[in-house]
N, C-alpha and C positions, 0 to 999 in steps of 0.2 A: 326497490324502496330502501331509502337510507333511514336508519333508526338511531335515535338519540337515547342512550341508556343513562338515566339519571341514577347514580349509585352504582357505577360500574365495578366498584370494589366490594360490593356485597356478595354473599354466596350466589344469589340468583344472577346478579349483574355479571359476575365472572363466568358463570356457566353459560349465560346467554351470549356473551361476547365470544366465547370459545365455539359455541354452536354455530353462530353466524359466520365466524372465520372459516370453519370447516365447509360451510356451504358457499363460501366466497361471496357472502352478502355484505353490503356496505353498512357501517355503523360508526357512531362516534360515542365514546365513553366519557362520562364525567364522574370522577370520584366524589365521595360524599363531602370531602373538604372543599371541593370546587363548587359546591351547590349551596354554600352558606351565604346566600345573597342577603344584603342588608336592605334592599329596596326592591320594589316591583320593577323599577326601571332596569336594574341589573339582571333580573331573571328574564325579562323580555329581550334584552340585548343578547343574552346568552342563547336563547332559543332562536332568535333571528339569525345569529351568526353561525349556528350549527348547520343550517341549510339541510335540515332533516325533514322527512315526510311523516314521521310518527315518533312520539315520545313514550318511553316506558320508564316509569318511576318505581324503583325497587326499595327506596330508602326506608319508608315507614314499616313495610313488611319485615325487612331485615332487622330493624330495631326492635320490633315487637317480639319476633321469634328469638332474638339474641338476648332479651332481657335488658336492652339498652333504653334508657329513658328517652321518651319522645317529649319535646318541648312545644309550647304554643308557637314558637318561631318556626318550627317545622311545618305546622299547619298553615301559617302565613305564606310560607314558600310554596306550598301546594296550591294555595289560592292564587298566588302570583303566576304560577305556571299555567293554571287553568285559564286565567284571564288572557294571558299571552297566547295560549293555544287557540282560544276562541278568536282573538283578533287576527292571528296569522293563519287561521284555518288549518291548523295542524292537529290531527287526532291525538288523544292523550289516553294512555293506558296506565292505570294506577293499580299496584299490587296491594291488596289488603289481606285480611285473614279471618279464619273462623272465630277468632277471639272477639269479634263484634257481637257474638251470641253468648248468652249466659251458660249454655250447656245443660239447661233444665229440661229440654225436650227429650222425649224418648224415641223420636224419629229423626231422619235426616233433615237438616235445615235447607229450605229452598230460598231462591233469590228474593222472593217477595215476602219472606218472613221479616218481622220487625226486629232490627238489631237491638237486643235488650241487654247487652253486656254492660256491667256497671263498674268494672275496674277502670283505673285511669287510662291504661293502654287502650281498652275497648272504646272509651269515650273519645279519645284522640283519633283513633282509626275511623270511627263513625263521623267525626267532624271533618276529616280529610275527604271521606267519601261524599259528604254533603256539599262541600265547597266545589268539588269537581262536577257533581250533578247539576248544581245551580249556575255554574259559570262557563261550562264548556259543553256544547251540544254533542260534538263528536267525541264521546268518551266511552271507555271500557273500564269497569271496575272488576278486577279478577281477585276473588277471595279464594285463598288456598288453605289447606291444612298446614301444620308446622313443616317448614322446609329445612332439610338437613343437608350438610355438605362436609367434605373432608378438610375444608379450610374456612377461616372466618369464625365468628362467634355464633354457634348454633348448638343444638342438642347433641350432635355426634362429637364435635370437638370438646364440648364441655364434659360430657360423660367419660370420654376416653382419658381426658386429663385427670378426672377424679379416680377412675379405675387404676391408672398408672400410679397415682399417689397412694393407693392402698387404703385400707380401712373399710368401714361398713357404710354402704350407701343406702339410705332409707328412701325408697321410691314409691310413689303412689300407684295403686291399681285402680283408683277411682277417677283419675284424670284421663279421660279417654278421647281419642281422636284418630284421624287418618292422615299420617304424615306423608310426605313425598320428597324424593331426592331433588336437589337443585337442577340436575341435568334433565330430569323429567319436566320440571317447570319450564326450563329453557325450550324443550321440545314443543310443548303445547303453546307457549307464547309465540314462538317462531311460526307455528302453524296458523295461529290466529292472525299474525301480522301479514302473512302471505295472502290470506283470503281478504282481509281488509284492504290490502294494497291492490287487489283486483277489482275493487269497487263494491264489495259487500257492505251494505249498510246495516250492520248488526251491533249497534251501540247499546250499552246497558250493563247490567251486572251479571256476572257468571261465576259459577263455583267449579273448583277442580281440586281433587285430592286423590290419594290412593283409595282403592276400594276396600282395603283391609283395615278394620278398626283395631287399635291396640291401646296399650297404656304404658306409662313410664317404666314400670317394672318389667313388663314383657319386652319392650324395646331394648332395655339395657341388657337383658338376658341374651337376646339375639346378637347384640353388639359385642358383648363379652365373648361369646362363642367364636365370632369371627376374629376378634383381636387375639384370641388365644393361639392362633396360628403364627403370630409374629412375636409374641411375648408370653413369658410364663407368669400366669397369675395364680399364685398359690392360694388355696382355699383358706388358709389361716391368715392371709394378708388381705385379700379382697373378698368381701361378702356383700351380697345384695339382700336387702331386707325390705319386706313389703310394709309400707305405711298405709294402713287402712283407716286412719283417723279423719281424713278429709271427706267432705261430702262428694257424692258422685256428680261429675260433670262430663257430659258427652257432647262433643262438638264434631259430629259427622255431617258431611255435606252431600246434598243431592246434586249429582253432576249430570243429570239428564239433559239440561238445557244446553250445555256446552257440547255434549255429544250430538244432540239433534241439530244444532246450528252449525257447528264447525267440523262435525264428524271426528271428534277427538275421543279416543278411548282411554280409559284409566289403566295405569300400570301399578303393580304391587310394589310397595316400598321395600319388601323383603329382598327382591331381586337386585337391589342397588347396594345393599349393605356390604357385601364382600368386596366389591370394587372400591367403595369409598374407604373402607378400612385399609385396604392395600395402598391407596393413594395417601392416606393420612400418614402411614408409616414411611412411605417413600419421601414425603415432604419432611418428616421428622428426621430421617436419616440424612437428608440433604442439608438440613439446617445444622445438624451436629457436625457434619463434615466441613461445612463452611465456617463454623465458629471455631473449629479445631485448627 
């Protein structure tokens, strides 16, 4: 099965491309700059020329997790892709996120729970999900926890940049969720693609995240401990401070449906931190060597 990765320069897009390459699977990557179509005709032409059997759209998830503004035009492009996928009979997988929920529930969110997120990002993610459901029968919406990676704009690179800059980081213990590494997302997306390519008719919404709930403060503590192996962070220069002024929001996902349907098991986010920090510093050193 040949896969079209829309947003191949996002953290998940990069990880998925690398994963597919290792497995010698066929794919075509489109960077975000190449997906800024001005019309539905352009989007449809791109999809037809790709000659792919399934599309994976990572753009909106990456923007939401990276704090990048999502515009109405991005939702229009999702609509154009959905319509083109329906016409060309190409299955469409959209990556969304736990941000579609408000975080007010005290239990894990299920796929059939009403997406009650009120933030602008939540509303745009919900809109993208809606246009896909309404316009493409063979669709998969994969909601994930926050995705982190050693490259791109995400919580790991942003926190490490702040830690390296020194000072006091005020981080919330009330914003809780279940993050996952980009390579873990690539693993489960590839597994789903394999089974869909074998004729499995399992369209709909699925949830996937790490089984371990955490908060911003705890995540930064683990990250700082791993980064301390590569850089000296003096306690009088770098300090973590708990900000408990925000209201409690917990966005944990019930992942039983994806496990029961695709036999996909969850992996802990903690097991990925050391490798990601190592890669971050390798990329940093490579950049410094190149600029020097």
